[in-house]
C-alpha positions in Angstrom: -94.6 -34.5 8.3 -94.5 -32.6 6.2 -94.2 -30.0 8.4 -91.1 -31.8 10.2 -89.5 -31.5 6.8 -89.9 -27.9 6.9 -88.6 -27.2 9.8 -85.1 -29.1 9.1 -85.4 -27.9 5.2 -85.5 -23.6 7.1 -82.4 -25.6 9.7 -80.6 -26.5 6.9 -81.3 -22.6 5.0 -79.2 -21.4 8.5 -76.3 -23.7 8.6 -75.9 -22.7 4.6 -75.9 -19.0 5.4 -74.0 -19.1 8.2 -71.2 -21.2 6.6 -71.6 -18.3 3.9 -71.3 -15.5 6.4 -68.0 -17.3 8.1 -66.6 -17.6 4.6 -67.2 -13.7 3.3 -65.8 -12.8 6.7 -63.0 -15.1 5.9 -61.9 -13.7 2.5 -62.7 -10.1 3.8 -59.8 -10.3 6.2 -57.9 -12.3 4.1 -57.8 -9.4 2.0 -57.2 -7.1 4.7 -54.1 -9.0 5.5 -52.7 -8.9 2.5 -53.2 -5.5 2.2 -51.1 -5.1 5.2 -48.6 -7.1 4.2 -48.5 -5.8 0.7 -47.5 -2.2 2.9 -45.2 -4.1 4.8 -43.7 -5.2 2.2 -43.4 -1.9 0.5 -42.3 -0.2 4.1 -39.6 -2.3 3.9 -38.6 -1.6 0.2 -38.5 1.7 0.8 -36.1 1.2 4.5 -33.7 -1.2 2.1 -33.5 1.3 -0.3 -33.4 4.4 2.1 -30.0 2.3 3.4 -28.9 1.9 0.0 -29.0 5.5 -1.0 -27.1 6.9 2.0 -24.6 3.9 1.6 -23.6 4.6 -2.3 -22.1 8.3 -2.1 -19.9 6.4 1.0 -19.3 3.4 -0.6 -18.4 5.7 -3.7 -16.3 7.6 -1.5 -14.0 4.2 0.0 -13.4 3.1 -3.6 -12.3 6.3 -5.4 -9.4 6.5 -1.8 -8.9 2.9 -2.4 -7.9 3.0 -6.0 -5.8 6.4 -5.1 -4.3 4.2 -2.7 -3.6 1.3 -4.6 -2.0 3.9 -7.3 0.0 5.9 -4.7 1.8 2.7 -3.4 2.6 1.6 -7.4 4.5 4.8 -7.6 6.0 4.4 -4.4 7.5 1.0 -5.1 8.2 2.6 -8.4 10.5 5.6 -6.7 12.2 2.8 -4.7 13.5 0.9 -7.6 14.3 3.7 -9.7 16.1 4.5 -6.8 18.1 1.9 -6.5 18.9 1.9 -10.2 20.2 5.3 -9.6 22.7 3.9 -6.9 23.7 1.5 -8.6 24.6 3.7 -11.6 25.9 6.3 -9.4 28.3 3.8 -7.8 29.4 2.7 -11.7 30.1 6.4 -12.5 32.2 7.3 -9.6 34.3 3.5 -10.2 34.7 4.5 -14.2 35.9 8.2 -12.7 38.5 7.0 -10.4 39.7 4.8 -13.5 39.6 7.2 -15.9 41.9 9.4 -14.1 44.3 6.9 -12.7 44.9 5.8 -16.0 45.4 9.7 -17.5 47.8 10.1 -14.4 49.7 7.6 -15.9 49.4 9.0 -19.5 50.7 12.5 -18.4 53.3 11.0 -16.7 54.5 8.6 -19.5 53.9 12.2 -22.1 56.4 14.1 -19.6 58.9 10.8 -19.5 58.6 10.9 -23.2 59.1 14.5 -23.8 62.6 14.8 -22.0 63.6 12.2 -24.1 67.0 13.3 -25.8 68.9 11.7 -28.1 71.6 9.3 -26.8 74.8 11.2 -28.2 76.6 7.6 -28.1 74.7 6.9 -31.2 76.4 9.3 -33.0 79.6 6.9 -33.2 80.1 3.6 -34.9 78.7 0.7 -32.7 82.0 -1.7 -34.2 85.0 1.2 -34.1 84.0 3.4 -31.7 84.5 6.5 -34.0 82.0 9.4 -34.6 79.8 8.7 -37.6 79.4 11.1 -40.9 77.0 14.3 -39.9 74.3 12.9 -43.0 74.3 9.6 -41.1 73.8 11.3 -37.4 71.0 13.3 -38.9 68.9 10.9 -39.8 69.9 8.8 -36.8 68.7 12.2 -35.2 65.5 12.7 -37.7 64.5 9.2 -37.0 64.6 9.5 -33.3 62.3 12.7 -33.2 60.0 10.9 -35.5 59.4 7.8 -33.5 59.3 10.7 -30.1 57.0 13.0 -31.8 54.3 9.7 -32.4 55.1 8.5 -29.4 54.2 11.6 -27.6 51.0 11.9 -30.5 49.3 8.9 -29.1 50.2 9.8 -26.0 48.2 12.6 -26.1 45.7 11.7 -28.0 45.1 8.5 -25.2 45.2 11.5 -22.1 42.3 13.7 -24.3 40.4 10.2 -25.4 40.6 9.5 -21.7 39.9 13.0 -20.0 36.5 13.0 -22.5 35.7 10.0 -20.8 36.3 11.3 -17.7 34.5 14.5 -18.1 31.4 12.8 -19.6 31.1 10.5 -16.9 31.4 13.1 -15.0 28.6 15.0 -15.9 26.5 11.6 -16.3 27.3 11.5 -12.6 25.7 14.9 -11.8 23.0 14.0 -14.0 22.3 11.0 -12.0 22.7 12.7 -8.6 20.2 15.5 -9.3 17.6 12.4 -10.3 18.2 10.7 -7.1 17.9 13.8 -4.9 14.7 14.2 -7.5 13.5 10.8 -6.8 13.7 10.8 -2.8 12.1 14.1 -3.1 9.1 12.8 -4.6 9.6 9.6 -3.0 8.7 11.6 0.4 6.0 13.3 -0.8 4.5 10.5 -2.4 4.8 8.3 0.8 3.4 11.6 2.7 0.2 12.0 0.2 -0.8 8.2 1.0 -0.6 8.7 5.0 -3.1 11.4 4.0 -5.1 8.9 1.7 -5.0 6.2 4.5 -5.9 8.2 7.1 -9.7 10.0 5.0 -10.0 6.1 4.6 -9.8 5.4 8.3 -12.0 8.2 8.9 -15.2 7.3 6.7 -17.3 4.2 7.9 -17.9 0.7 6.9 -21.4 1.8 6.4 -24.1 4.7 7.0 -26.2 4.6 10.0 -29.7 5.9 8.7 -31.4 4.5 12.0 -31.6 8.0 13.5 -32.7 10.2 10.4 -36.0 11.3 10.2 -37.3 9.3 7.1 -36.0 6.0 8.9 -37.8 6.9 11.9 -41.3 7.4 10.1 -40.6 4.3 8.0 -40.2 2.2 11.4 -43.4 4.1 12.8 -45.4 3.0 10.1 -44.1 -0.7 9.7 -44.7 -1.1 13.5 
């Protein structure tokens, strides 16, 4: 019986040793798997980093072009608004000039009419009896007439000078408006050409950089495989 127990004890030791061996092998395999897995993860990170770095420059260029395009579009819109305002101001200035010159023409005709007026000789006679008034009275009447005539001419001349000044000032403003409109039109054309150029540059940039053909990417892929 003792011998049989000894055999059983030895058999049990062998089983325990076998189990320990298998456990050791499993631990070793797990460690190797863990190392391999960690290595693959590092390679994956390296791959992602390679793609990120390759696209950083491209993303920056696209963002810069987008910002420039936004600014140019705003500038073009402003030019359009300013041109519309200029057109309205030019039209207003032309109408003002036309109105001033039309009134000025009327005032000039009035001045000529006033200047041509002469003292009415009938005023030298008494309205009651028809006899000629005393020279002293006639002189007073003539003086009053000349005074009224001079005042009317002066008032008309003042009005005419004011209208001419307004017309000249408006003509100067019209010239500046036309020059400004011409510059705005040129600026709008230039901005539109610049916009087309920027949009073309943006369209030629890829959405993302393909690094799959680079030696570095291929080297990483070969290690992962």
